N, C-alpha and C positions, 0 to 999 in steps of 0.2 A: 638299936640301929634300925633304920628303915629297910625297905625291901628293894631288891634289884628287879628290873623289868625282865620279861622273857628274853628279849633280844640281847640284853646285857649278860644274862646268864649264859646264853649260847656263845657269845663272844669270849667270855672268860673261861669257858670250858671246851673250846675247840682243841682238837688234837694235832692239827697240821696247818701249815701256811695256806695250802690250797683251800681247806675248809674255811679258814678265816677270811680269805679273799672273796670267796663265794658269798659269805654273809655280808661283807661290806658292799659287794656289788648291789645287793638288794636294799641295803640300809642307807646308802650314801645320801639319797635325796631327802631322807627324813632325819638324818643324823643331827643336824644343827638344832632342829626343833626339839628333838628328844633330849639331847644333853644339856642344852642351854635353858629352854623354857620349862621342860618337865622335870629334869633332874637337878638343876641348880649346880652345874659343873663350874667350878671357879678356878681350875688349873691355869687357863690362859691369862687371866687378870693377875693372879698371884705370881706367875712366872714373870710377867712384865714388870711388876713391882720390884722383884728381886734383881732382875737383869739391870734395871735402871740405877740400882744402888752401886753397881760396879762398872757400868758401861755407858758412856755418853752417847745418846742416839745420833747426834750430829755427825754425819758422814760414816757411821758404823755399817759394816757389811755383816749381815746376820744370816745364818742358816737355820731354818725351821725343820729339824729332822723328825720325820714321822708327822708331817704337817696335816695329814687327814684332809678334812674339808676346808681348812684354812682359818679355823677359829683363833689360833695363836697368831697367825699372820694379821688378822684384823686387829687384835689387841696391840700387836707391835706397831702397826701403822698408826693407830690412835695414840700411841705413846711416843710418836715422833720418829720411829725407825722407818726410813724411806727406802732403804736398800735391803730387802729381804728376799731370800731364795728358799724354795721348799723342795723336799724330797719325800717320797712315800712309795710303798710297794703296790698300793691299790690304785689302779687306773680310774676306777669309779670315784674314789675320794679325791684324786687329783683333778678330775673334771669339775667337781664341785668347788674345789679351791680356786681354780682358774676363773670361775665366775665372779669371785670377790675382787679381782683386779688389784690385789695388794702385793703380789709377788713379781719380782723382776724376772724370775725364771722358775719353772717347775719341772722336775724330772722324776721318772720312776727309778728307784734304786732299792736294792735289798740291803737293809741295815744290818743283817746278820752275816754280811760278807764284807770284804775290803771295799771301801768306797772309792770310786774313780774320781777322786778330788785331790788336788795337790795339798801337801802339808802346809799348814799356816794360812789357808785361804781366807778364813773368816775372823772378824773381830769378836764375834759372839756366836754361840750355838744354843738353840733351845731344843728340848726334847720333852714333850709334854704328852702324857697319856700313852706312851709306847712301852715304857718299862713296866709291863703288866703281864698277866698270864697269857700265854700263847702268842705273844707279840715279838718283842726284841730281846735277845739274850744279853746278859750283863756285860759280856765281852765287847759289845758294841760301843761301850763307853770309851774304849781305847781309841777307836776311830774318831769319835766326836772330839776327843782331846787333840788328836793328831791334826785334824783339819782346822783347828783353832790356832790363831797366831800366838806366839810367845807373849804372855801377859794378857791374852784375851780371856773371855769368860764362857764357861759352859754352865747352863742352868737347866736342870731337869727335874721332873717329878718321878717318884718311884712309888707305885701303889704299895700299901703297907703289907699286904699278904705276900706280894712278890719280894719285898725286902726281907721278910722273915723266912721265906721258903727257898730262896736262891742264894748263890754265893756273891750277890751284889755287894753286901757290906765288906766282905773280905777283899773283893776285887778293888773296891774303892780305897781301902786301906793300902793295898799294894801299890796303886798308882801314886798315892800321896807319899808313901815311904820311899818309892823309887825316884822321886823328884819329877815325875811327869806332871804333877798338878799340886796346887795348894788349895786346901779346903777352906772356904770362907763361911759357908752356911750349911748346916745340917739340922733341920728342924721339922717338926710335924706341922702339917697344914691341912685344913679341910679339903676334901676332894670332891666327892659327889654327895651333895647335901641331902638329897632324897633318901639315900641309903645309909647316911651317917658315916660314910667311909672317910679315911684319912690317907695322906701320902707323906712320904719324906720329900722335902724340898732340898735339893742339893745344888750348891753354887760352887764351882771350881774355877780357879785361875790356871790356865794352861801354861806349863813350863816345858820348854823344849831344849834346854841347854844340854841335857844328857840323852836326847832322843836321836837315834840313828835310823836310817832308812830300813835296815833289816829288823828293826823293832816292830814293824808293822805285823 
């Protein structure tokens, strides 16, 4: 396996959201160059590939949850998705995402809390690079499924260490067993090529037949 850069080590080892946001405040303007050009980050393109297997881009309304600087939004736009909205907790990262002019709307939201979004709003949801250390808790998947329409698609990456060290696998099993979602894809994908890391690619179909408002 390759090596992580100093900034990536700091991000993965932060102990609080405030500490993480402070790092992103300084890193935002260099983020794209670091992760795309220096690290060989393939998450956005691989997520686009899998999303298009289950969701027609034509007319689809997609939420890019944890959009960061907008790398996924760019990939989605290049893949034919014209109505993409983004949320992130970092104002600095959202400012960089806005410069790319690929989002219909960008808002600051805390993905570790209930999202102020109506149930069934989106045809598809992507969440790339956020299910990782010190970022978003596994329980956030519940909200991503909730804001996706019945029959819509949730496509997310889960860093391998995070998958192994958290309750994400059991929570995913719980959502499938309860009828909230149907699992279409669970496979290992390359993640950050420079460090030789991998992630789990998860593709879910949202099912809301048994979902009640108090299940939030």
